[in-house]
N, CA, C and O of each residue as an XYZ file, in Angstrom:
352
protein
N     108.052    108.162    105.738
C     108.668    107.400    106.821
C     107.655    107.239    107.965
O     106.929    108.176    108.296
N     107.619    106.067    108.551
C     106.672    105.782    109.620
C     107.097    106.480    110.911
O     108.286    106.634    111.190
N     106.109    106.896    111.683
C     106.391    107.522    112.972
C     106.931    106.465    113.926
O     106.716    105.274    113.705
N     107.639    106.884    115.002
C     108.128    105.902    115.983
C     107.006    105.052    116.572
O     107.190    103.862    116.829
N     105.829    105.675    116.787
C     104.697    104.909    117.319
C     104.275    103.828    116.335
O     103.970    102.706    116.742
N     104.254    104.153    115.039
C     103.870    103.177    114.019
C     104.917    102.071    113.917
O     104.574    100.901    113.745
N     106.191    102.440    114.021
C     107.259    101.437    113.957
C     107.110    100.440    115.100
O     107.307     99.240    114.907
N     106.766    100.929    116.285
C     106.571    100.033    117.426
C     105.405     99.103    117.156
O     105.474     97.906    117.432
N     104.327     99.666    116.611
C     103.161     98.849    116.291
C     103.529     97.777    115.268
O     103.128     96.622    115.413
N     104.274     98.141    114.257
C     104.687     97.178    113.240
C     105.573     96.091    113.842
O     105.403     94.909    113.544
N     106.517     96.494    114.691
C     107.398     95.512    115.323
C     106.613     94.576    116.234
O     106.878     93.375    116.277
N     105.645     95.130    116.960
C     104.810     94.297    117.826
C     103.984     93.306    117.027
O     103.833     92.148    117.417
N     103.455     93.769    115.914
C     102.666     92.884    115.052
C     103.552     91.788    114.476
O     103.157     90.622    114.444
N     104.746     92.154    114.020
C     105.673     91.160    113.469
C     106.033     90.132    114.526
O     106.121     88.943    114.220
N     106.246     90.567    115.770
C     106.573     89.637    116.843
C     105.388     88.707    117.125
O     105.572     87.509    117.338
N     104.181     89.261    117.126
C     102.979     88.467    117.355
C     102.811     87.409    116.268
O     102.524     86.250    116.569
N     102.989     87.801    115.011
C     102.879     86.866    113.886
C     103.962     85.791    113.992
O     103.686     84.613    113.767
N     105.182     86.185    114.330
C     106.271     85.212    114.478
C     105.940     84.210    115.585
O     106.212     83.017    115.446
N     105.354     84.694    116.687
C     104.957     83.795    117.772
C     103.907     82.794    117.286
O     104.035     81.593    117.524
N     102.873     83.289    116.607
C     101.807     82.408    116.123
C     102.372     81.360    115.171
O     102.074     80.174    115.306
N     103.184     81.792    114.211
C     103.748     80.855    113.231
C     104.613     79.803    113.912
O     104.546     78.624    113.564
N     105.418     80.216    114.873
C     106.271     79.265    115.590
C     105.432     78.327    116.456
O     105.655     77.116    116.461
N     104.475     78.882    117.180
C     103.627     78.093    118.077
C     102.855     77.026    117.307
O     102.685     75.906    117.789
N     102.389     77.376    116.109
C     101.581     76.450    115.323
C     102.408     75.525    114.431
O     101.841     74.745    113.666
N     103.708     75.596    114.514
C     104.543     74.638    113.798
C     105.102     75.139    112.491
O     105.390     74.342    111.599
N     105.264     76.448    112.354
C     105.907     76.981    111.168
C     104.992     77.253    109.991
O     105.473     77.468    108.878
N     103.682     77.250    110.208
C     102.771     77.590    109.109
C     102.858     79.087    108.832
O     103.307     79.850    109.687
N     102.436     79.508    107.655
C     102.436     80.920    107.279
C     101.098     81.529    107.689
O     100.067     81.237    107.083
N     101.116     82.375    108.719
C      99.923     83.024    109.247
C      99.403     84.057    108.248
O     100.179     84.846    107.709
N      98.092     84.051    108.003
C      97.468     85.004    107.079
C      96.606     86.033    107.803
O      96.455     87.160    107.330
N      96.043     85.654    108.943
C      95.224     86.612    109.680
C      94.139     85.918    110.476
O      94.121     84.695    110.619
N      93.246     86.727    110.983
C      92.103     86.225    111.735
C      90.835     86.534    110.953
O      90.781     87.502    110.194
N      89.822     85.709    111.145
C      88.513     85.952    110.556
C      87.490     85.917    111.682
O      87.402     84.937    112.421
N      86.735     86.967    111.805
C      85.733     87.055    112.853
C      84.555     86.133    112.562
O      84.126     85.990    111.417
N      84.049     85.518    113.610
C      82.834     84.715    113.486
C      81.595     85.541    113.759
O      80.478     85.026    113.703
N      81.784     86.843    114.060
C      80.696     87.789    114.303
C      79.714     87.296    115.352
O      78.524     87.603    115.285
N      80.212     86.526    116.331
C      79.364     86.060    117.413
C      78.474     84.880    117.072
O      77.763     84.369    117.938
N      78.502     84.438    115.814
C      77.668     83.318    115.387
C      78.435     82.015    115.284
O      77.854     80.933    115.369
N      79.726     82.121    115.103
C      80.606     80.943    115.018
C      81.957     81.347    115.575
O      82.207     82.535    115.779
N      82.833     80.388    115.826
C      84.140     80.740    116.406
C      84.975     81.612    115.453
O      84.907     81.468    114.233
N      85.760     82.515    116.043
C      86.740     83.252    115.251
C      87.770     82.252    114.749
O      88.007     81.222    115.379
N      88.378     82.562    113.611
C      89.300     81.620    112.968
C      90.697     82.204    112.793
O      90.863     83.413    112.640
N      91.686     81.334    112.818
C      93.049     81.667    112.422
C      93.195     81.169    110.992
O      92.920     80.003    110.710
N      93.621     82.038    110.094
C      93.827     81.672    108.695
C      95.310     81.456    108.453
O      96.139     82.248    108.902
N      95.646     80.384    107.743
C      97.042     80.097    107.427
C      97.137     79.456    106.054
O      96.179     78.871    105.551
N      98.324     79.582    105.458
C      98.546     79.024    104.125
C      98.641     77.505    104.183
O      99.257     76.937    105.085
N      98.027     76.872    103.217
C      98.218     75.436    103.005
C      99.635     75.279    102.460
O      99.964     75.898    101.448
N     100.484     74.472    103.098
C     101.882     74.356    102.668
C     102.014     73.976    101.189
O     101.381     73.031    100.720
N     102.842     74.724    100.471
C     103.113     74.424     99.067
C     102.001     74.810     98.112
O     101.962     74.329     96.979
N     101.103     75.663     98.551
C      99.950     76.026     97.724
C      99.541     77.458     98.041
O     100.044     78.064     98.987
N      98.636     77.986     97.252
C      98.089     79.318     97.526
C      96.773     79.234     98.283
O      96.141     80.256     98.548
N      96.359     78.026     98.632
C      95.107     77.834     99.370
C      95.267     78.292    100.815
O      96.369     78.279    101.363
N      94.165     78.693    101.418
C      94.144     79.117    102.817
C      93.288     78.144    103.610
O      92.201     77.762    103.178
N      93.786     77.750    104.766
C      93.048     76.884    105.679
C      92.736     77.663    106.944
O      93.322     78.719    107.182
N      91.822     77.156    107.756
C      91.434     77.848    108.981
C      91.209     76.857    110.112
O      90.731     75.742    109.904
N      91.561     77.289    111.299
C      91.264     76.545    112.528
C      90.698     77.554    113.524
O      90.948     78.753    113.395
N      89.938     77.084    114.516
C      89.397     78.012    115.512
C      90.521     78.785    116.226
O      91.590     78.235    116.490
N      90.266     80.052    116.532
C      91.257     80.875    117.225
C      91.601     80.300    118.597
O      92.703     80.519    119.101
N      90.673     79.570    119.200
C      90.949     78.980    120.514
C      92.087     77.963    120.451
O      92.560     77.501    121.489
N      92.530     77.612    119.248
C      93.682     76.724    119.084
C      94.903     77.315    119.790
O      95.766     76.575    120.261
N      94.978     78.646    119.865
C      96.095     79.293    120.550
C      96.054     79.083    122.057
O      97.048     79.332    122.739
N      94.922     78.629    122.590
C      94.791     78.359    124.026
C      95.192     76.936    124.387
O      95.282     76.597    125.567
N      95.432     76.107    123.387
C      95.841     74.724    123.618
C      97.328     74.669    123.922
O      98.047     75.649    123.727
N      97.782     73.521    124.398
C      99.225     73.344    124.533
C      99.831     73.378    123.132
O      99.133     73.155    122.143
N     101.109     73.652    123.052
C     101.752     73.732    121.739
C     101.619     72.409    120.994
O     101.375     72.400    119.787
N     101.775     71.309    121.692
C     101.656     69.988    121.058
C     100.250     69.783    120.481
O     100.104     69.326    119.348
N      99.228     70.119    121.254
C      97.852     69.965    120.777
C      97.549     70.911    119.618
O      96.866     70.533    118.667
N      98.059     72.143    119.698
C      97.833     73.122    118.629
C      98.462     72.638    117.327
O      97.843     72.718    116.265
N      99.686     72.140    117.412
C     100.360     71.646    116.204
C      99.652     70.416    115.644
O      99.574     70.242    114.428
N      99.141     69.573    116.519
C      98.386     68.400    116.064
C      97.102     68.854    115.346
O      96.727     68.274    114.327
N      96.438     69.878    115.870
C      95.238     70.425    115.242
C      95.554     70.926    113.836
O      94.789     70.679    112.903
N      96.672     71.627    113.680
C      97.089     72.134    112.365
C      97.366     70.965    111.421
O      96.907     70.968    110.279
N      98.107     69.977    111.889
C      98.437     68.821    111.041
C      97.193     68.046    110.642
O      97.097     67.563    109.513
N      96.237     67.923    111.558
C      94.981     67.246    111.232
C      94.207     68.023    110.162
O      93.611     67.428    109.264
N      94.222     69.341    110.261
C      93.538     70.170    109.262
C      94.194     70.009    107.892
O      93.503     69.896    106.879
N      95.525     69.998    107.860
C      96.256     69.820    106.605
C      95.962     68.441    106.021
O      95.724     68.317    104.820
N      95.978     67.402    106.863
C      95.699     66.042    106.398
C      94.278     65.920    105.849
O      94.064     65.271    104.826
N      93.312     66.537    106.518
C      91.926     66.493    106.048
C      91.797     67.196    104.697
O      91.050     66.746    103.829
N      92.517     68.286    104.525
C      92.476     69.003    103.240
C      93.121     68.186    102.139
O      92.618     68.145    101.016
N      94.235     67.533    102.453
C      94.898     66.677    101.457
C      93.967     65.550    101.016
O      93.882     65.226     99.831
N      93.271     64.959    101.989
C      92.340     63.881    101.682
C      91.200     64.394    100.799
O      90.799     63.739     99.836
N      90.691     65.568    101.143
C      89.612     66.167    100.362
C      90.050     66.492     98.949
O      89.308     66.243     97.998
N      91.262     67.053     98.794
C      91.783     67.369     97.472
C      91.994     66.086     96.658
O      91.715     66.058     95.460
N      92.483     65.033     97.306
C      92.726     63.767     96.608
C      91.412     63.156     96.131
O      91.355     62.620     95.024
N      90.362     63.225     96.938
C      89.061     62.683     96.547
C      88.456     63.504     95.406
O      87.795     62.960     94.521
N      88.688     64.812     95.439
C      88.158     65.684     94.400
C      88.847     65.463     93.070
O      88.239     65.650     92.017
N      90.121     65.063     93.106
C      90.894     64.839     91.876
C      90.599     63.475     91.283
O      90.882     63.235     90.109
N      90.040     62.585     92.071
C      89.780     61.216     91.605
C      88.604     61.128     90.680
O      88.269     60.041     90.209
């Protein structure tokens, strides 16, 4: 059984993930990827309806909700276009 401190940490993490998923328009959050100071840190999320993972810069969370959701939709659209060209 988890300690009360661990339960709080888990609940806080779940709340943080729920916030990110809601803020970004309902995507399934997978985690963060460090850029190790050489490139921007990334937010990883599931490509809808697939097991593929997409990424956008972590600074997307600093945008307005409308801009952040547009960034996610643009990333999904670019991936769909890329997949369609690859299948052709």
